[in-house]
Structures are given as C-alpha cells and as structure tokens.
C-alpha positions in Angstrom: -104.6 62.9 -38.4 -103.1 60.2 -36.1 -101.3 60.4 -32.3 -97.8 59.4 -32.6 -96.6 57.6 -29.2 -92.6 56.8 -28.3 -91.9 53.4 -27.6 -88.3 52.1 -26.7 -87.7 48.8 -28.8 -84.1 46.5 -28.4 -83.1 50.3 -26.3 -84.0 52.4 -29.5 -86.2 55.4 -29.4 -88.6 55.3 -31.5 -91.8 57.0 -33.2 -94.5 55.5 -33.2 -98.9 55.5 -34.0 -100.8 54.5 -31.3 -102.5 52.0 -33.1 -99.5 50.5 -34.1 -98.0 50.6 -31.0 -100.9 48.5 -29.7 -100.6 46.2 -32.3 -97.0 45.3 -31.6 -97.1 44.9 -27.7 -100.3 42.8 -28.4 -97.5 40.1 -31.0 -94.8 40.8 -28.2 -97.0 39.7 -25.7 -98.4 36.5 -27.3 -95.4 35.9 -28.7 -93.8 35.8 -24.5 -96.7 34.0 -23.8 -96.6 30.9 -26.6 -92.2 30.7 -25.1 -92.6 31.3 -21.5 -89.4 33.6 -22.6 -87.5 35.3 -20.5 -85.7 38.9 -20.2 -83.2 38.0 -22.8 -84.9 35.9 -25.1 -87.6 39.1 -25.5 -84.3 41.6 -26.2 -83.0 39.2 -28.8 -86.5 39.2 -30.2 -86.6 43.0 -30.2 -83.3 43.2 -31.4 -85.0 41.1 -35.1 -88.0 43.1 -35.2 -85.8 46.4 -35.0 -83.4 45.1 -37.8 -87.0 44.3 -39.8 -87.6 47.7 -39.0 -84.5 49.0 -40.2 -84.4 47.1 -43.3 -88.2 48.9 -44.2 -86.9 51.8 -43.5 -88.0 52.5 -40.1 -85.8 54.5 -38.2 -84.8 58.1 -36.7 -87.6 60.3 -36.6 -89.4 58.1 -39.3 -92.7 56.3 -38.1 -93.9 53.1 -37.0 -97.0 52.4 -39.2 -99.7 49.8 -39.0 -98.5 47.9 -41.8 -95.1 48.1 -40.4 -95.9 46.1 -37.8 -97.8 44.0 -40.0 -94.8 43.4 -42.5 -93.3 42.3 -39.3 -95.7 39.7 -38.8 -95.7 38.1 -41.9 -92.0 38.0 -41.7 -91.5 36.2 -37.9 -94.7 34.4 -37.8 -97.4 33.9 -36.0 -96.7 33.2 -32.0 -98.4 29.8 -32.3 -95.4 28.6 -34.0 -92.9 29.8 -31.8 -90.9 27.2 -29.7 -88.7 27.6 -27.2 -84.6 26.5 -27.4 -86.0 23.9 -24.1 -89.4 23.2 -24.7 -90.0 19.4 -24.1 -92.6 19.4 -27.7 -89.2 20.2 -29.7 -89.6 17.3 -31.4 -93.0 17.8 -32.6 -92.4 21.0 -34.0 -89.2 20.5 -36.2 -91.4 18.1 -38.1 -90.8 18.7 -41.7 -93.7 20.8 -44.3 -93.1 21.2 -48.2 -94.0 24.2 -48.8 -93.2 26.7 -51.8 -89.2 29.2 -51.6 -90.3 32.8 -52.8 -87.0 33.3 -51.5 -85.0 31.4 -54.1 -87.7 31.3 -56.7 -87.3 31.0 -60.5 -90.9 30.7 -61.4 -93.5 30.4 -58.8 -90.5 28.8 -56.3 -92.1 25.5 -55.8 -88.8 23.4 -57.0 -87.1 25.5 -54.7 -89.3 24.4 -51.8 -88.7 21.1 -52.8 -85.1 20.9 -52.8 -84.9 22.7 -49.2 -87.4 20.0 -47.6 -85.4 17.3 -49.7 -82.2 18.2 -48.9 -80.4 18.8 -52.1 -79.0 22.0 -54.1 -81.8 23.6 -56.2 -80.1 23.6 -59.6 -80.2 19.7 -59.6 -84.4 20.1 -58.6 -84.9 22.3 -61.6 -82.7 20.0 -63.7 -85.3 17.3 -62.8 -87.9 19.7 -63.5 -86.6 20.2 -67.0 -85.8 17.0 -68.2 -89.1 15.7 -67.3 -91.0 18.0 -69.2 -89.2 16.9 -72.3 -89.9 13.3 -71.5 -93.5 13.6 -70.6 -93.9 15.9 -73.8 -94.9 19.3 -71.9 -97.4 17.2 -69.0 -95.1 18.2 -66.0 -96.2 21.7 -66.8 -99.2 21.2 -65.8 -98.0 19.0 -62.4 -95.8 22.0 -61.7 -99.3 24.5 -61.7 -100.8 22.5 -59.9 -97.9 21.6 -56.8 -98.0 25.7 -57.1 -102.0 26.5 -56.6 -101.7 23.7 -54.0 -97.7 23.8 -52.3 -98.1 27.1 -49.6 -95.6 29.6 -49.8 -92.8 29.7 -47.3 -93.1 34.1 -46.4 -92.2 33.6 -43.0 -88.6 32.6 -41.4 -90.7 30.3 -39.1 -91.9 29.0 -42.9 -88.9 28.9 -43.9 -87.7 26.6 -40.6 -90.7 23.6 -40.5 -90.2 23.3 -44.2 -86.0 22.6 -43.8 -88.2 20.5 -41.0 -85.7 22.5 -37.7 -87.1 23.9 -34.5 -89.0 27.2 -34.9 -87.0 28.7 -32.0 -86.1 32.1 -31.3 -82.4 31.5 -32.0 -83.5 30.1 -35.2 -85.8 32.4 -36.2 -82.8 35.4 -36.2 -80.6 33.3 -37.6 -82.7 32.4 -40.3 -84.0 35.9 -41.2 -80.3 36.8 -41.5 -80.4 34.8 -44.3 -83.0 35.6 -46.1 -82.2 39.1 -46.3 -78.5 38.1 -47.5 -80.0 35.9 -50.0 -82.6 38.1 -50.9 -80.4 40.6 -51.8 -77.9 38.3 -53.3 -80.0 36.3 -55.0 -81.5 39.5 -57.3 -79.4 40.6 -59.3 -78.2 36.6 -59.9 -82.1 35.8 -60.9 -82.6 39.0 -62.7 -79.3 38.4 -65.2 -80.9 34.4 -65.5 -83.7 35.9 -66.5 -82.7 37.9 -69.4 -80.2 35.8 -70.9 -83.0 32.4 -70.8 -85.1 35.3 -72.2 -83.4 36.4 -75.1 -82.3 32.6 -75.7 -86.7 31.8 -75.8 -87.0 34.9 -78.1 -84.4 33.6 -80.6 -85.8 29.8 -80.5 -88.9 32.1 -81.3 -87.9 33.8 -84.3 -85.9 30.3 -85.4 -89.2 28.5 -85.5 -90.9 32.1 -87.4 -88.4 31.3 -90.2 -88.4 28.1 -90.3 -92.2 27.8 -91.1 -92.2 30.2 -92.9 -89.5 28.6 -96.0 -91.4 25.0 -95.2 -94.0 26.1 -95.7 -93.4 28.3 -98.8 -91.7 25.1 -99.8 -94.4 22.3 -99.2 -97.4 24.5 -100.1 -96.4 26.9 -103.1 -94.2 24.7 -104.5 -95.7 21.7 -103.9 -98.8 22.8 -104.1 -100.3 20.8 -107.0 -99.2 17.3 -105.3 -101.2 18.4 -101.9 -105.2 17.3 -101.6 -108.0 18.9 -99.3 -106.8 16.2 -96.6 -103.2 16.9 -96.7 -103.4 20.7 -96.4 -105.7 19.5 -93.4 -103.4 17.8 -91.8 -99.9 20.1 -92.9 -102.4 23.3 -91.6 -102.1 21.3 -88.0 -98.5 20.6 -88.2 -98.5 24.6 -89.1 -101.0 25.9 -86.5 -98.3 24.0 -84.2 -95.5 25.1 -85.1 -97.5 29.2 -84.6 -98.6 27.7 -80.5 -94.4 26.9 -80.5 -93.3 30.8 -81.8 -96.5 32.2 -79.3 -95.2 29.9 -75.9 -91.7 30.9 -76.7 -91.9 34.9 -77.2 -95.2 34.7 -74.3 -91.9 32.7 -72.3 -89.5 35.1 -73.1 -91.4 38.5 -72.4 -92.1 36.7 -68.4 -88.3 35.9 -68.1 -87.0 39.4 -69.1 -90.5 41.4 -67.9 -90.3 39.3 -64.1 -93.9 38.8 -64.3 -94.4 35.2 -64.3 -97.9 35.0 -62.7 -99.7 32.1 -62.4 -102.6 33.6 -64.6 -99.7 33.6 -67.8 -97.9 30.4 -66.5 -101.4 28.5 -66.8 -101.4 30.2 -70.2 -98.3 28.6 -71.1 -99.1 25.3 -69.7 -102.4 25.0 -72.1 -99.9 26.6 -75.5 -97.9 24.1 -74.7 -99.7 21.1 -74.1 -102.7 21.9 -76.8 -99.5 22.7 -79.6 -97.5 19.0 -78.6 -101.3 17.7 -79.2 -101.4 19.2 -82.3 -98.3 18.7 -83.9 -98.6 15.0 -82.7 -102.1 14.5 -84.7 -101.6 16.5 -87.4 -98.0 14.4 -87.9 -99.3 11.2 -88.0 -102.7 12.2 -90.2 -100.2 13.7 -92.5 -98.1 10.4 -92.9 -101.4 8.0 -93.4 -102.4 10.4 -96.2 -99.2 10.5 -97.8 -98.8 7.2 -97.7 -102.4 6.6 -98.9 -101.9 9.2 -101.8 -98.7 7.5 -102.9 -100.3 4.2 -103.1 -103.1 5.1 -105.3 -100.7 7.3 -107.3 -99.0 3.5 -107.9 -102.3 1.9 -108.4 -103.8 4.8 -110.7 -100.2 4.3 -113.1 -100.4 0.6 -112.7 -103.4 0.5 -114.4 -102.8 2.2 -117.5 -99.0 1.4 -117.6 -98.1 1.4 -121.7 -95.3 -0.3 -123.3 -94.9 1.0 -126.5 -91.3 0.7 -128.7 -91.3 3.3 -131.5 -89.1 3.4 -134.6 -86.4 5.8 -133.8 -84.9 5.7 -137.5 -86.2 9.5 -137.6 -84.4 10.9 -135.1 -81.1 8.6 -135.0 -79.4 12.1 -136.2 -80.6 14.1 -133.8 -78.3 15.3 -131.1 -81.0 16.0 -128.7 -84.7 14.1 -127.7 -87.6 16.1 -125.6 -90.4 14.4 -124.2 -92.9 16.5 -122.7 -95.8 15.2 -120.4 -98.1 15.5 -117.3 -97.3 12.1 -116.3 -94.3 10.2 -115.1 -92.6 8.5 -118.4 -89.7 6.1 -118.2 -87.4 5.9 -121.1 -84.3 3.2 -122.1 -81.8 4.3 -124.9 -79.3 2.2 -125.8 -76.8 4.1 -128.2 -76.6 0.8 -130.6 -75.6 1.6 -133.9 -78.0 -2.2 -134.7 -81.1 -1.3 -132.8 -83.0 1.7 -134.0 -85.8 1.3 -131.7 -86.6 3.5 -128.4 -88.5 1.9 -125.5 -91.1 3.9 -123.9 -93.6 3.0 -120.3 -95.9 6.1 -119.5 
C-alpha cells in the first residue's frame, strides 16, 4: 500500500504518491533555484509538466507515480541544464553539441542528429551516408556504428536545444517539447511505412540474389564441372559464399526494418556481414581471375606442344554428304569444296 495525497499543479488537482510528491517538489525547487525564476516562469513550467502527465494518461482520479515523475525529469532535462531567458550566461548555454536524435531516427538517429547539428534536411544526410557506404564498399557502416556508440542521445527537450545550439530557457523548453510531441505523433506512421517498404525491397533483393546464386552455381559448377580444377573450385566457392552472405544481409535487414528492431547488436552483425562478405567477394574474384588466366595459359601451352598437322586423302569420302569427327581434344578442320583437291587438313 502506498500513501496518496493531493496537490495542485498549474491550477489543476492531482492525486499523487507521497514519494512521487517529494521527488516532484525537489525537482521543481531545483529548477526554481537554477533559474532564480519568478512566479510566471514556474507556472509555465508547471503547465508543461501537466501536459506531459496528460500525455502519459494521468488525469482525473489517476495517481501520479514515481515513474511518471522520472519520465518528466527525463523529458525536460536536469535543472542544471536550465538557463533563464534573461541570463547573462546565454552565450555559453547555446553551444552546439553533436547528439543522436531518437525522435526522428530511422536507424540509431545518427544521421538525423547530424542534420540537426548542421542545420540541414535529414534526407540529404541519409543520402550522403548511403552514397559513401557504396563508394567505400561498406566501410562507412563501421563509421556509423562507432558514431552510434559514442554519440549521446538527445532524449530530453534540453538535449535537443543543445543539439541545435539554442539556449535552454523555459519558453524554449516548452516550444521544443511541443515540437517533439508533434514529431513523435506524425513521424511514427511515416517511419513505419518507410520501414515496411524498405524491408520488402530488401527481402526482394535477397530473393533475387539467391536465385542468381543457384542459377550461376548450376551453370558453372555442374555443366562445366570437368573444366574446374581444385583451386578454381575454391575460388569460385569464395564468391558463392560472399553471395550467400549478401542474401543473409538482405534478409536480416528486411527483418530489422519490418519488425522495427534496430538494436545495436543486430546492426553490428549486419556491419560484420557486409565487411566480411565484401572482403570475401573481392578476394575470390581476384583469385578466380588469376586462376582462369593461369589455366588458359597452361592449356594453350599443352596444346601447342602437341600440335599435329596432317593431310589426309579425302577420296574415300568424296561422295559423302556428312562427315563426323569425334575427339576429346580441340580439332581444327579446313575443308575446301574443290573438285581438283582431295585432301582434308586436320590440326589436333
């Protein structure tokens, strides 16, 4: 059983746990002390707290819990981060800080955080990341992971103001909190649709790649198996293995996008698959090309050493309408339709 009491917040009555009341009073007192705020400023802050409680479904006879107070503290930020609108330290408070932006994130919020820091549209930053990832053969995925790990997340209104280089004032906090609420509502459905479309596209690419691997593997390894040496089998196997990793990358990406589970562990796994797959593909392709050149050179040298030139009397077959030669070696035949000549020349 928890003891319940009543408070008035922004002229609205609330039921609240005694422990939660102490936490909220301590928090508001710290803000008041940090800002040296007047009555109107504190009313504005209390109004914002009441809005956050309404967003959490706390109204009427519902009770404010310690978890609700903790959520409000996380959203508004620590009291030490607050700066009064007329503070002489305003120039210090608006120093920009690079942070991730979870409110508008697609994967981790790194690109959206960079866009907010530099004051550009996040679409251009995301496109730049995609192009750089392609140009660097996946290396930028590792850079993205490092930034995801080291960049703090802008989870409160105060963090978002610092991310954009704006002063952390009561009025700015209220405005930014309202913007965050609108972005969360409008952005959720948009991100969901975008994730599903991207997930379906990734799954389709994975299926197409799997079919291509089967068809190419059947042609190269079954129909031309006699032409493959042990080393060529190995090099070709590296390329096929890289293709399998690409299929796995596409399907894991599809799962991550559609299910909305963009965890660090899954993203690190995708990065490792991308780097390992690209490395394997490059090594396999280079070695296969060198191996094929060496094999062709060996075959040409072998046949050039055993080249035989013979001229045969073709009189016995001069009335034949069809001539069939069978050999396990390449044969070159020169046949002239000339009544005065009865020879056939064969190179083998």
